[in-house]
C-alpha positions as CSV (number, residue, x, y, z in Angstrom):
1,M,72.8,-30.4,-119.2
2,D,73.7,-31.8,-122.7
3,E,74.2,-29.0,-125.2
4,Q,71.8,-30.4,-127.7
5,L,69.1,-30.8,-125.1
6,Q,69.8,-27.3,-123.8
7,R,69.4,-25.9,-127.4
8,K,66.2,-27.8,-127.8
9,N,64.8,-26.5,-124.5
10,F,65.9,-23.0,-125.4
11,L,64.2,-23.1,-128.8
12,K,61.0,-24.5,-127.2
13,M,61.0,-21.6,-124.7
14,L,61.8,-19.1,-127.4
15,G,58.8,-20.3,-129.4
16,Q,56.5,-20.0,-126.4
17,C,57.7,-16.5,-125.6
18,Q,58.2,-15.1,-129.1
19,G,55.0,-13.0,-129.0
20,S,56.2,-11.2,-125.9
21,I,59.6,-10.5,-127.4
22,L,58.0,-9.2,-130.6
23,K,55.6,-6.9,-128.7
24,L,58.5,-5.4,-126.8
25,C,60.4,-4.9,-130.1
26,L,57.5,-3.1,-131.7
27,Q,57.0,-1.0,-128.6
28,Y,60.6,0.1,-128.3
29,T,61.5,0.7,-131.9
30,D,60.3,2.8,-134.8
31,R,58.5,-0.3,-136.1
32,H,60.7,-0.4,-139.2
33,P,61.3,-4.1,-140.0
34,D,65.0,-3.7,-139.8
35,S,64.9,-2.1,-136.4
36,V,62.5,-4.7,-135.1
37,N,64.6,-7.5,-136.5
38,D,67.9,-6.0,-135.0
39,L,66.4,-5.6,-131.6
40,Y,64.8,-9.1,-131.7
41,Q,68.2,-10.7,-132.7
42,E,70.0,-8.8,-129.9
43,I,67.4,-10.0,-127.3
44,V,67.6,-13.6,-128.5
45,Y,71.4,-13.4,-128.4
46,N,71.3,-12.2,-124.8
47,L,68.8,-14.8,-123.9
48,W,71.0,-17.6,-125.3
49,R,74.0,-16.2,-123.5
50,A,72.1,-16.2,-120.2
51,Y,70.1,-19.4,-120.7
52,S,72.7,-21.6,-118.9
53,R,72.1,-19.5,-115.8
54,F,68.3,-19.6,-116.0
55,G,67.4,-21.6,-112.9
56,H,63.7,-22.0,-113.7
57,S,62.9,-20.4,-110.4
58,S,60.4,-18.1,-112.3
59,K,58.2,-18.7,-115.3
60,A,60.1,-18.7,-118.6
61,N,58.1,-15.8,-119.9
62,T,58.9,-13.7,-116.8
63,W,62.6,-14.4,-117.3
64,V,62.5,-13.7,-121.0
65,Y,60.6,-10.4,-120.4
66,R,63.1,-9.3,-117.7
67,T,66.1,-10.2,-120.0
68,A,64.5,-8.5,-122.9
69,M,63.8,-5.3,-120.9
70,N,67.5,-5.3,-119.7
71,T,68.6,-5.6,-123.3
72,I,66.3,-2.7,-124.4
73,N,67.4,-0.5,-121.5
74,M,71.1,-1.1,-122.4
75,R,70.3,-0.2,-126.0
76,L,68.4,3.0,-124.9
77,R,71.3,4.1,-122.7
78,E,73.7,3.6,-125.6
79,Q,71.5,5.6,-127.9
80,Y,71.2,8.4,-125.3
81,R,75.0,8.6,-125.1
82,T,75.5,8.7,-128.8
83,P,75.1,12.2,-130.2
84,T,72.6,12.6,-133.0
85,V,74.0,14.3,-136.1
86,V,71.5,16.4,-138.0
87,A,72.4,18.1,-141.3
88,L,71.5,21.7,-141.5
89,D,69.5,22.7,-144.6
90,E,70.5,25.8,-146.5
91,H,67.4,27.7,-145.5
92,L,68.2,27.2,-141.9
93,C,71.8,28.3,-142.4
94,E,70.7,31.5,-144.1
95,T,68.2,32.2,-141.4
96,I,70.8,31.8,-138.7
97,A,73.3,33.9,-140.6
98,D,70.8,36.6,-141.4
99,D,72.0,39.9,-139.7
100,S,68.6,41.5,-139.8
101,G,67.4,39.4,-136.8
102,D,65.9,40.6,-133.7
103,E,67.9,43.4,-132.0
104,L,67.2,41.9,-128.5
105,V,68.7,38.5,-129.5
106,N,71.7,40.2,-131.1
107,R,72.2,42.3,-127.9
108,L,72.0,39.1,-125.8
109,Y,74.7,37.5,-127.8
110,E,76.9,40.6,-127.6
111,L,76.6,40.4,-123.8
112,I,77.2,36.6,-123.7
113,D,80.4,37.2,-125.8
114,R,81.8,39.2,-122.8
115,L,81.5,36.3,-120.4
116,E,84.3,33.9,-119.5
117,D,84.5,30.7,-121.7
118,D,83.1,28.4,-119.0
119,E,80.3,30.8,-118.1
120,R,79.4,31.2,-121.8
121,D,79.4,27.4,-122.2
122,M,77.2,26.9,-119.2
123,L,74.8,29.6,-120.2
124,N,74.5,28.2,-123.7
125,L,73.6,24.8,-122.3
126,Y,71.0,26.5,-120.1
127,L,69.6,28.5,-123.1
128,D,69.4,25.2,-125.0
129,K,67.1,23.9,-122.2
130,V,69.5,21.2,-121.1
131,P,68.3,20.1,-117.7
132,Q,70.4,21.4,-114.8
133,R,70.9,17.8,-113.7
134,E,72.7,17.1,-117.0
135,I,74.7,20.4,-116.7
136,A,75.8,19.3,-113.3
137,V,77.1,16.0,-114.6
138,I,78.9,17.7,-117.4
139,Y,80.7,20.1,-115.1
140,G,81.1,17.6,-112.2
141,M,79.1,19.7,-109.7
142,S,75.9,19.5,-107.8
143,E,72.6,20.8,-109.3
144,W,72.4,23.4,-106.5
145,A,75.9,24.7,-107.6
146,V,74.8,24.8,-111.2
147,N,71.7,26.7,-110.2
148,Q,73.8,29.2,-108.2
149,K,76.3,29.6,-111.0
150,I,73.6,30.3,-113.6
151,H,72.0,32.8,-111.3
152,R,75.4,34.6,-110.9
153,I,75.9,34.6,-114.7
154,K,72.5,36.2,-115.2
155,M,73.4,38.8,-112.6
156,K,76.7,39.4,-114.3
157,L,74.9,39.9,-117.7
158,K,72.5,42.3,-116.0
159,N,75.3,44.3,-114.5
160,I,77.2,44.5,-117.8
161,H,74.1,45.7,-119.5
162,E,73.3,48.3,-116.9
163,N,76.9,49.6,-116.9
164,E,76.8,50.0,-120.6
165,Q,73.4,51.8,-120.4
166,Q,74.9,54.4,-117.9
167,E,77.9,55.1,-120.2
């Protein structure tokens, strides 16, 4: 197909499907104009790159929707992998550093400090409510193995605590 004709057909299709793209952009962003525009441009870019392979075997809107959703899913996966950095405010730092905190919490941290490094790391992930599935991926083991390891760590903490109580 002639490139100029291809461009004309693409722009015609884009005009017909623009509403669907915008709805998806609004649905999957924070609705800030810059966010919507960035996602819209990324979707249009991916549509243009794939347009030569569009075989017209489905309706244009269906193809646009599918391509747009693939673009959105790729972006969401990238955002999921990118760690979010949050600045600590001074009040929160003072609260964390305050030694007059709950005795039970302090005792728990004293017990956790006695664990091996890998046990301590795994328990901290567990206490931070990271799903066991994700812990399993981090440690390269099955969910069942993570569950068993966390159970053993809890039992170890209990034994350390009981032994200290007897002394």
